[in-house]
C-alpha positions as CSV (number, residue, x, y, z in Angstrom):
1,X,181.3,143.3,90.2
2,X,179.3,140.3,91.5
3,X,177.3,140.7,94.7
4,X,177.5,138.0,97.2
5,X,175.4,137.2,100.2
6,X,176.9,136.0,103.4
7,X,175.0,133.2,105.3
8,X,174.4,135.7,108.1
9,X,174.0,139.1,106.6
10,X,174.3,141.3,103.5
11,X,176.9,144.1,103.4
12,X,175.0,147.3,102.6
13,X,176.3,150.8,102.4
14,X,173.9,153.2,104.2
15,X,173.5,155.6,107.0
16,X,175.5,158.6,108.1
17,X,178.9,159.3,106.7
18,X,180.9,157.5,109.3
19,X,178.9,154.3,108.8
20,X,179.1,154.6,105.0
21,X,182.9,154.6,105.2
22,X,183.0,151.7,107.6
23,X,180.6,149.5,105.6
24,X,182.2,150.5,102.3
25,X,185.6,149.3,103.6
26,X,184.0,146.1,104.8
27,X,182.5,145.7,101.3
28,X,185.8,146.3,99.6
29,X,187.4,143.6,101.7
30,X,184.7,141.1,100.6
31,X,184.8,142.1,97.0
32,X,188.0,140.3,96.2
33,X,187.4,137.4,98.6
34,X,186.8,134.0,96.9
35,X,183.4,132.4,97.3
36,X,183.5,129.9,100.2
37,X,181.2,127.3,101.4
38,X,179.6,129.8,103.8
39,X,178.7,132.2,101.0
40,X,176.2,131.8,98.1
41,X,175.4,133.9,95.1
42,X,172.2,135.9,95.7
43,X,170.8,134.4,92.5
44,X,171.1,130.9,93.9
45,X,168.5,131.5,96.6
46,X,165.4,129.3,95.9
47,X,162.3,131.0,94.5
48,X,159.2,130.9,96.6
49,X,156.4,128.7,95.4
50,X,153.4,126.7,96.5
51,X,151.4,123.8,95.2
52,X,148.2,125.5,96.3
53,X,146.1,127.3,93.5
54,X,142.8,127.9,95.2
55,X,144.4,129.8,98.1
56,X,148.0,130.5,97.2
57,X,149.0,131.2,100.8
58,X,148.2,127.6,101.7
59,X,150.4,124.5,101.4
60,X,148.0,122.5,99.3
61,X,144.5,122.9,97.9
62,X,141.6,122.2,100.3
63,X,140.7,118.9,98.7
64,X,144.3,117.7,99.2
65,X,144.7,118.9,102.8
66,X,144.4,116.2,105.4
67,X,143.8,118.8,108.0
68,X,140.4,119.6,106.4
69,X,138.0,117.3,108.2
70,X,134.9,119.1,107.0
71,X,131.8,119.8,109.0
72,X,131.6,121.7,112.2
73,X,134.3,122.1,114.8
74,X,134.6,119.6,117.7
75,X,132.4,119.9,120.7
76,X,134.0,120.4,124.1
77,X,137.3,121.6,125.3
78,X,139.1,118.3,125.3
79,X,138.1,117.5,121.7
80,X,139.1,121.0,120.6
81,X,142.6,120.7,122.2
82,X,143.1,117.3,120.6
83,X,142.0,118.7,117.2
84,X,144.5,121.5,117.4
85,X,147.3,119.1,118.4
86,X,146.5,116.8,115.5
87,X,146.5,119.6,113.0
88,X,150.0,120.8,114.1
89,X,151.4,117.3,114.0
90,X,150.1,116.9,110.5
91,X,151.5,120.3,109.5
92,X,155.0,119.3,110.6
93,X,154.9,116.2,108.5
94,X,153.6,118.1,105.5
95,X,156.5,120.5,105.8
96,X,158.9,117.5,105.5
97,X,157.2,115.8,102.6
98,X,158.9,115.5,99.2
99,X,162.4,115.9,100.6
100,X,165.3,113.5,100.6
101,X,167.6,112.7,103.5
102,X,170.1,115.4,102.6
103,X,167.5,118.1,102.4
104,X,165.8,117.0,105.7
105,X,169.1,117.1,107.5
106,X,170.2,120.4,106.0
107,X,170.7,123.3,108.5
108,X,169.2,125.8,106.1
109,X,168.9,128.8,108.4
110,X,172.4,129.4,109.8
111,X,173.7,129.9,112.3
112,X,170.9,127.8,113.8
113,X,171.6,124.1,114.2
114,X,168.0,123.3,113.5
115,X,166.9,121.1,110.6
116,X,163.6,119.5,109.7
117,X,165.0,116.1,110.6
118,X,166.2,117.5,113.9
119,X,162.7,118.7,114.6
120,X,161.3,115.3,114.0
121,X,163.8,113.8,116.4
122,X,163.4,116.6,119.0
123,X,159.6,116.2,119.1
124,X,159.9,112.4,119.6
125,X,162.2,113.2,122.5
126,X,159.8,115.7,123.9
127,X,156.8,113.3,123.6
128,X,158.7,110.8,125.7
129,X,159.6,113.5,128.3
130,X,156.0,114.5,128.7
131,X,155.2,111.0,129.9
132,X,157.9,111.5,132.5
133,X,156.0,114.5,133.7
134,X,152.8,112.5,134.5
135,X,154.1,109.2,135.9
136,X,155.3,108.6,139.4
137,X,157.8,105.9,138.3
138,X,161.4,106.4,137.3
139,X,161.9,108.6,134.2
140,X,162.4,107.0,130.8
141,X,165.9,107.3,129.3
142,X,166.4,109.8,126.5
143,X,166.0,108.5,123.0
144,X,169.1,110.2,121.5
145,X,171.3,111.2,124.4
146,X,171.9,114.3,126.5
147,X,171.5,118.0,125.5
148,X,171.4,118.6,121.8
149,X,171.8,115.0,120.6
150,X,168.4,115.1,118.9
151,X,169.7,117.9,116.5
152,X,173.4,117.0,116.4
153,X,172.6,113.4,115.4
154,X,170.2,114.4,112.6
155,X,172.6,113.3,109.8
156,X,171.7,112.9,106.1
157,X,171.2,109.1,106.1
158,X,167.9,107.4,105.1
159,X,168.1,105.0,108.0
160,X,168.2,108.0,110.4
161,X,165.2,109.6,108.6
162,X,163.2,106.4,108.8
163,X,164.0,105.9,112.5
164,X,163.0,109.5,113.2
165,X,159.6,109.1,111.7
166,X,159.1,105.7,113.4
167,X,160.3,107.1,116.8
168,X,157.9,110.1,116.5
169,X,154.9,108.0,115.7
170,X,155.7,105.6,118.5
171,X,156.2,108.3,121.1
172,X,153.1,110.2,120.1
173,X,151.0,107.1,120.3
174,X,152.4,106.2,123.7
175,X,151.7,109.7,125.2
176,X,148.2,109.8,123.7
177,X,147.4,106.4,125.2
178,X,148.6,107.5,128.6
179,X,146.6,110.7,128.6
180,X,143.5,108.9,127.3
181,X,143.3,107.3,130.7
182,X,142.8,110.8,132.2
183,X,140.0,112.6,130.3
184,X,139.4,115.0,133.2
185,X,141.2,118.2,132.2
186,X,141.4,119.4,135.8
187,X,143.1,116.2,137.1
188,X,146.6,116.7,138.3
189,X,149.3,114.1,137.5
190,X,152.8,113.3,138.3
191,X,155.2,114.3,141.1
192,X,154.7,118.0,140.3
193,X,150.9,117.8,140.0
194,X,150.6,119.2,136.5
195,X,147.0,119.5,135.3
196,X,146.0,117.6,132.2
197,X,144.7,120.8,130.7
198,X,148.1,122.5,131.1
199,X,149.9,119.6,129.6
200,X,147.7,119.5,126.5
201,X,148.1,123.3,126.0
202,X,151.9,122.9,126.4
203,X,151.9,120.2,123.7
204,X,150.0,122.4,121.3
205,X,152.4,125.3,122.0
206,X,155.5,123.1,121.4
207,X,154.3,121.8,118.1
208,X,153.0,125.3,117.0
209,X,156.4,126.9,117.8
210,X,158.3,124.3,115.9
211,X,156.0,124.4,112.9
212,X,157.0,128.1,112.6
213,X,160.6,127.0,112.5
214,X,159.7,124.4,109.9
215,X,158.2,127.2,107.7
216,X,161.5,128.9,107.5
217,X,163.6,125.8,107.2
218,X,161.5,124.4,104.3
219,X,161.4,127.8,102.4
220,X,165.2,128.0,102.6
221,X,165.6,124.5,101.2
222,X,163.5,124.6,98.1
223,X,161.4,127.7,98.3
224,X,158.1,126.0,99.1
225,X,155.8,128.1,101.2
226,X,152.3,127.9,102.6
227,X,150.3,127.4,105.8
């Protein structure tokens, strides 16, 4: 009998007698069920691998890692925060490298609607929104539309991929330029008086959280792992 894995869970037989019967019955119903698009053979799951050989838990070797600037760490709080933000931005792009449009748009961790392409679009949207936090003028319109349009519109087309990378680079540069005019971390900006320090920490948190999502999305696409 072939064993199949559902996109959401495996059917195991375990536990006290009542649960064994219940789960066994569920398993019997699945056994004769044809393989559908929501099910994959266990053997078809990608094997885990990394390009790194010096430190196998990393994404690439140190000499190939653009996050390795060498030398001592930055001096001062502002430079340190900017360095962390830069590293997380690079990490997200590295998690997307080497994939085609279909792979980038693939929702590889169901039932989540997230994809790597969706993350690129989402962070471009968020960068734009951060500028709305610190300016007294009318808010900028959303890039992709209301609610989940950043993820819902992440379709497997190269033009969409190219636009997502361009949008992200543009929005990042625009937000960086606006904040460069306010080097005092204690200064409060915008209608709600958010401190520059708080905004910078929030940006780092946002990228770090989504880099964690990118870890799982990428591993489920082609098995590649690494920090």
